[in-house]
N, C-alpha and C positions, 0 to 999 in steps of 0.2 A: 873381272872374275865372275860377277853375277850374270853378265850377258852370256858368258861361256856356258854356265850351268843351264841357263834358259834355252840356249840353242841345243845343247845335248838333250834336254827334256823334250824338245820338239822333235828331234830325230828319233828318240825312243818311242814317242807317241806315234809317229808315222810308221814305225816298224811294228806297232802293236804291243810294245813292251811297256804296259801300263805302270807297273810298280816301279820300274827304273825311271820312267818319265816323272812320276810323282816325287821320287827321291831327288832327281835333278832339279825340279822346280822348287822343292823345299830348300835345297842348297842355294839356289838363286835368291830365295827370300832371305835366308840367313846371311848372305853376302851383300845384301842391299841395306844401306842405312835407312832407318825408319823415317827420316825426314826427307828422303829423296822422293821425287814426284812419282816414281813408278813402284814404290814399295807396296802400297795397297793394291795397285793394279796386278802385281805378281801374286799377292795373296788371293785376290778375286779370281785369278785364272786357275790356280790349283784348286781353290774351293769349288769353282764351277765344274771343273773336271771330276772332282770327287762326287759332287751332287749328281751330275749326269750319270755316273756309274753306280749310283745308289749306295755309295759308301758314306753314309750319313755320320757314322761315328768318327770316321777318319776326317771328314769335313769339319766336324765340331772340334776334334782334337787339333787340327791345323789352326783353327781360330784361337783356341786356348793357348797354343804354343806361342803365337805371335802377340797375344793380347797385351803383355807387358810393354811391348815396343810401340804400340799404336799411339800416334801423336794426337793431341787434342783436335787438330784440324781434321783428322781422319776418323775421329771417334763416332760421329753420326753414321757414316757409311759402314763402319765396322759393326755397329749395333744392328744395322739393317741385315747384314750377313748373318749375325747370330739369330735374329728373329726368323729369317728365311730358313735357316737350318732347323730351328725348333718347329716351324710350320711343316716342313717336309717330313720331319720325324713323326709329327702328329698324324699326318696323312698316311704315312707308311704303317703306323700302328693301327689306324682305322681300317685300312685295307686288309691287314692281317686278321683283325677281329671279324670283319665281314666275311672273309674267306673261310674262317673257322666255323662261323655260325651257319 
């Protein structure tokens, strides 16, 4: 089932239907057991997509939604995603402040 959602997300993405793609990728994450090897890979994919589209709040919320499911083995990598989200948010805030000034 998770692979099906993942494929649907890729099709939506190819068609330029970003929001539907993100919904499908999130459904794939929800359908993937946290201890499965591709769980965090799926999280990283949707997170990267959201970061790339400058949807920092959505990227952060995605991480917060899956945080209770992250296994101890994936925790270090998960923390790196959180730090990267924070850093991107800081950069965006700095750019806004420089633009205003």
